[in-house]
C-alpha angles and dihedrals in degrees: 000000000000088000086064091057089050091052095045091055092051090046089051093236101154099178091044091052090054092048094047093047089052092048092050092050091049089049090055099251116162115265092223090050092052090046098045104034098030109035109016094041090050093052090048087055090047090053090049091051090050090051089049092051093246093111128042131196095279092053092044092049092051093048090049090052088050091050091047090052089057091044091055090054091049098045100083089053096048121103119220088259092058100043115069092345093147094065141291122271126193110203136181147141111261128252117295094019121104099181115119113156094094093039090050092051092049090049092051094046092049090049090048089052091058102265123133105241128200107190112200094185122221138328092032118169128211096262092052090051093049095045091050092046090051094045094050098037090238124201095194134027111207122198128192128191129177096179125067088217092062097044093092086068088071092053091048093052094047090047090052092050091051096044090052093048093238118165099221117130112227130219128185135190147148138121099290094037117103134189088247091055091046089055092045094056093042100249114166092219145014129205118202090191140348097284088046090052091054091050091048092050090048091051094046091052099030085234 
């Protein structure tokens, strides 16, 4: 049952999620139904539990890994309309910064919420962000920073996007980043944590 997939994600049972998704596919369940009611709904619940203080980052990360395992099984069966149909997001940690746990979690949660995610990794400079955004026809460019010394890289990228008249929405986040800083540098959105980043992306794209 798809409810079992939902429960297995919340219970952080990665191998069980894989098995259950395979079983549902073999049984002829709709791919969109497995995706939306099994995986995406479960990650929404995980985000809510994090907001309520029932889950913390380790639990959220494990649940996201479980969701991603199910998503990897589904992907070959997904039509273009089903995968990443809510918009495409290019995400990376800015130049000079090698931290990636928070960024990885945000990327997985966004993917679990139905966005197409292009993860550029860490130490990504402005030109790399812009090239990937152009190549993948991105809707949002997401930037993470864990060091105050690398935060100016966000401002430089947003400035480059504006100066070139590009239509990408911009999202920023990371431990030292604040809503006030996001406003100061002209970002379109700010994510305090991974569930917050998902909500911000949905708001920016009305998805």
